[in-house]
N, C-alpha and C positions, 0 to 999 in steps of 0.2 A: 504494500500500500504506500502510496506517495505520502511523505510527511506533510503535516499541516503547516501552512505558511502564514496563517493569519496571526496578528499580534495576540500575545497571551498576557494574562494578568501577572504572571511571574516569568522569570527567565526560562529559557528553553530547557527546563529540567524535567518537565512532565507535569501536567495538571489533569485532574479527573474529568471524565466525560459523562454527561448526563444521559439518562435513558438507556437504550440498548446499544449505543454507539461503541465501536471498537476502533482503536487507532494505535499507531506506533509513533511516538514523538521522538525525533532524533535531534540532538544538539548539532549545530552546524559543523563542529570540528571533528565529529566521528560518529561511529555507529553505537547502538545501545549496548549496555553491559548487562542489564538485568531487566526482567519483565515482572511486573506486579499485576495480578488479576484478582478482582473481588469475586470470591466464590460463595460467600454468605454474608448478608447484611446490606447496608445502603452505601453508595448507590448501586443499582443492579448491573452487575457484570461489566464494568469497564475494564479495559486492558491497557496498561501503560508501560512502555519500554523507556528506560532512562539511561543516558550515557553520562550523567552527572557524577562528580566525585562525592556529592552529598545530596540526599533527597529527604526533606522533612515531611512527615505525615502529620496532619492535624485536621481539625474540624472546618477551618476556613482559612483564606489567605491571611498572612503571607506564606502559609504552608505550601509546599510544592505539590503535594498530593492531598487533596481535600476529601474527607469522608463525612458526609452530612448525616451524622449519627450522634445523639446526645451522649453516648458512652465514650466518644472519642474526645480527647483533650485538645487544648490549643496552646502550644503544640503538644503532640503526644509522644512521638518517637522519631528517629531518623535512621537512615541507612547510609553508612559511610564506606567509601571504597578506598583501599590503600594500594590499588592496582594489582594486588595478588590475592586479595580476599575481600569479603564484605562483612561489616560489623553492624549489627542492629543495636541501637542504644535507646533506652527509655528516657524521656525528658521530663521526668517527675510527674507522670500521669497518675490519676487517682484510680483508674480502673485497670491499669497494668498492661504490659505487653508480653505476649507468650510466643515461644518458638517450640514447635513440635509438642505442644501441650504443657510446657514448663514456663513459669513466669520468670522473666529475666530482667536484669538491669542493663547488661551489656553482653552480647554473645556473637561469636562468629557464625555466619550463616553457611550451611552446606549449599551445594549447587541447586538442590531442589528441596523445598520445605514449605510448611504452612506457618504463617504468622497471624496471630490474633491481636488486633488493635482494639481494645475495649470490647465491643461486641461484634466487630467486623472481622471476618476471616479472609486472609489474602493468600494467594499462591505466589511464591517467590521462585523464579527460575533464572539462573545465570545464563547469559548469552555470550559465548566466548568472543573475545576481540582479537582480530588478526594483528600480528606484530610484524613490524618491518625488520629488515636484516641489517640496517646501518648501525654504526657505532657513534654517530654524531649528527647534530643539526646545527648549522652555524658554528659557533664556538662552544656549544654544549657537547659534552662527551659522556658516553656510557654504553655499556653492552648488556646491562641487566634488563630483565623484562620490564621493570618499572620505567626505566629511561627510554627503552625502545617504544613503549606505549606513548610516552610523552612526546617523542619525536614525531610519531605518526599523527598525533592529535594536533601538534603545532603545525605540521606541514599541511594538514587539511584546512585548518583555519587561516593559514597564510594565503591560501588560494582565493579566499573570499575577502570582502571588505568589512568583516564583522568586528564589532567591538569586543574586546577580549579582556577578561579579568584573570590575572595570574595570582594564585594563592600559594602560600608556602612560608616556611620559616626563613629567617634572615640567613643569607649565605647559601641558599639553594640554587641560585642562578636565574632569578626572575629577570634581571636586567639583560643577561645574555639571551634569554628566551625571547624577550621583546625585540632585541636587535635582530635575532635570527628570523623572526616572523616578518619584520619589516624588510629585511634583505631578500626574503623569498616571495615577497608580495609584488603586485603590480606597481606599488609606490616606491620601489627600491631606489629609483634615481632621484627622488625628492628627499627633503630633509627628514632626519630622525632627531627629534628634540626631546630631551629628558628634563623633567621637573621633579625635584625631590620635595615632596609635600611636607617634609619635616624641617626644611632648611631655613625658613624665614618666619617672621611675624606675619599675622594674618594680612595686614595691610600691604606688606612687601610682597607676599605671595600672590595677592590679588593682582598687583601690578605686573608681577612676573608672568602670570597666566594670561591676563586680558589686556595688558598694556595701559598706556596713559597718553592722553592728548595734551599738547601744550596749551597753556592759557586757560584750561578748563578745570584742572585739578592742581592742588598744591603738591609740592614735593619734588619738583624737578622737571627736566626737559621731557620731550615726547619719548615714548618707548613703545615698540611694536607689540611685545608680549609673545609668549610661547605659542599661542594658537596661531597668530599671524606668521611667526617664524616657521611653523610646521605646515603651513598651507600647502596642500597637495601631497603632503607626506604623512608622517606618523608622530603623534604626541604621546610620550610615555610618562604616565603619572605614577611615580614610585611612592609607595606607602600612602595610597589615597585615603586610607582610613584615618589619617591624621588631619584631614581637612575639617575646618569648623563648619557649622550648619549653614552659615550665610554663603560661604564659598561653595558648599555642596549645592545650594539652590542655583547659583550662577552656572556651575558646571552642568547641572541637569538641563538648564535652558540651552546651553551650547550644544549638548548632545541631541536634544530634541529638535531644535530649530536650525542647527548649523550656523549659529549667529552669535557674535560676541559684541559687547559694548564696552570700550575702554573707559575706565573710571566711572564716576557717578553720573556724568552728563555727556559722555561721548556719543558719537553717532554709531548706530548698529552697523556691523560689517559682516558679510557672509564669509564663511570659511569652509574649506573642504579638507577635513582632517580626520584621520582614523585614530581612535583612542585605544591605547593599551594601558590598562591600570594594573598595579600590583599592590598586594597587601600581605603583611604577616599577621594581621588580626583576623578574628572570626567576625566578619561583617554581619552575618546573620544575628549573632548575639549582640553586636553593637546596635543593631536596630532595636532589639528588645530593651536595651538600656536607654534608648532615646537619643543616642549620640550620632547615629548615622541614618540617613533618609532611606526608607525602603524603596521609594520610586527611583532614586539614584542607583541603588544597588541593582535593581532590575535592569536599569539602563546600561550599567557597566557589565553585568554578568550575562550578556547575550550568549557568549561562549566562555567557559571557565576551564582552566587547566591547572591542576595542582602539581607543584614541583616537589617531588619527594625528598625528605631529609636524607642525608648521607647514611644514617644508620639503617635506613630501609633498603639501601642498595650498596651494601658493603663490598659486594663482588666487583664494583667499579673502582675501588680504591687503587689497586695496582695500575690500572690503565691511567687514572688521573695522575698518580705519582710519576709515572714514566713521562707523561706529557709535561708536567711541571719541570722535571729534570731536563727534558729536551729544550725547553724554553731557556733555562739557565745555561745549558751547554752552549746554545747558539749565542747568547749574550756575552758569556765569559770566554768563549773560545776553548773550552775544556770539555772532555767527555765524562759526564757524571753518571754514576750508577749506584744503586743501593743493593745491599745483600738481601737475599730472599728472607732471611730471618727478620730484618728490619721491616720489610714490606708486610710480613705476617703480623708483626706487632702493631703496625699502623692500622691494619685491617680490623684489629680487635678493639680499637678505641671507640668510644661512643660519639665523638665529634659533635658536640652541641652547637658549635659554630659552623658546621657543615663544610661545604667545599672551600669556603673562604678560610676556615681554620686549617684545613688540610694543606692548602697552598702555603700558608704562613709556616706550618710545621716543616714542610719540605725545605723552605728557605732557612729555617733554624738549623736543620740537620746539616745543610751545606755550610753554614757559617761556623757552627761549633763542633761538627763531626759526631753528633750524638742525637738520638731521638728522645728529647727531653719531654716525655709525655707524663700524664698524671700517674701517680702511684696506684697500686692495686687497691689500696684502701681509699677509694675516692671519697670526696666530701659528700655529705647528704645532698640530694638533688633539691633545688629550689622549686617549690610548687607555687604557681601563680594563684593569688587569692581572689582574682576577679572572674573565676570560672566556677561552675557548680561543683559541689563536692564529688558527685558521681563521676564527672568528667576528669577531675583531678586524680581521683582514685584509679580510674582506668588507665591514665597516662603513667602513673607510678607502677601499676601492674605490668604494663607493656615494657617499661624500662627494666623492671626486675627480670622479666622473661628473657629479654635480649641479653642482659648482662650475665644471666645464668648460662645461657647457651654459649656465649662467647667464652666464659670461664671453663665450662666442662669440655668444650672443643679444644681449647688451648692446652688443657691438662692431658689430653690424649693425642696431641699432635695432629689434630684434624681428622682422626679416625672416627667416622660417624657411628659405626657399629659399637665401638667401645664406649663412646660418649653417651649413646642412647642407653646402653646397659647401666652405666653409672647413674644416669638420670632416672632410671626406673621406668623408661618409656619404650614402647615398641618402636622399631626402626622407622616405619611409615609415619607414625605420629611425629617422631623427632624430625624427619625430613620436612614434613609440612610446617613445623615451627621454624625451621631454618629458612624455608622459602618465604614465610610470612615476614621475616625480618631481613630478608636479602642477604643471608649469610652463606648461601650456596651459589656457586658460579652459574650464570645463565648457560643453558644448554646441557647441563649435567643433571638430568632428570631420570635416574634409574627407575625402572618399573616397580610398583608396589609389590611387596612380597608378603 
């Protein structure tokens, strides 16, 4: 069935259909990853396919999948993709969320299962996503399944003129992704302009974005502004979640009308700009806190791509390290290389600063001749206090699971069978855990035994 092209009240993440309609809603940057179908409850039998990294289920908008039933909370639960698995998380509902008959707070979903949201029963089915064979896109590098999926999604959205929202932690390569999309787009010959939304006071940032006309506003001579500078090309708004509400309103107008007005009394000017925005914040939760506009979120998140943290793609670390060494070798006129033992130790570190931290670590090794990483007895992890308790707990559990796997693998020199035995897990379950956290090299997928 041809995807729906009409404007939706939420980004192209999937919305429920009334009556007996059936549809597959695809995001512009790629095919769907999972299918949700109502098998019992209200509304009657819609089918929704989603390619989003996150889909929120609730009774009404701004939930992505709305179920018109009094037993469904607002919001009720969410399905989150980490590119290798899907996690169902209850969002504090009163009536609960169940998987295969069991009430859960957070649970990994098997490829086929039944989910009960309040009194509505849903069928969940994974739709496999084809993966490309390349190890890079622009200046982004990776050979893990997680990154090959990102490359494919970025390549697809680059071919369109779609507004793109890049989500992910600091240091995961959101700026490189934006540059790569611009370079692969039809706008590649026009300017790529970056604005760091954290860099200035609100008044200065307003001028930086929209410009200033001489004689109409105080504060200095005329200034074109980033929108005018990027006309015909791409404007990259880094950390867009830092914008104040007034600037969010003006940005939304520019998105909707392709028009800017320099200063408070300048004349409206038409602009032809593609917007790529990036954020390390959870903008959906920022909407709930009242600090980010939901209409702007939907305007920016026409297509979304999540940049995975380095801990979820640890198999890419040797490739990245060799690339950084090659850069230094070219600059210094020397042939640098690292022992396999050093590479192995680097692959076992958690890298909270992601690829940026890894790049700096390689430079430290070259400067001092040692990999001065954290000790085995790492300091307690800082848990952010501006997120719900259940979310913070789930993050700590994920950190524990990854750290445990890294430790037990290291103790047995990478021998999976021995490590699984020590962990008290069967080999297939252990392999699935390794895949979940990107601790097994892409392409090495022995059959289940």
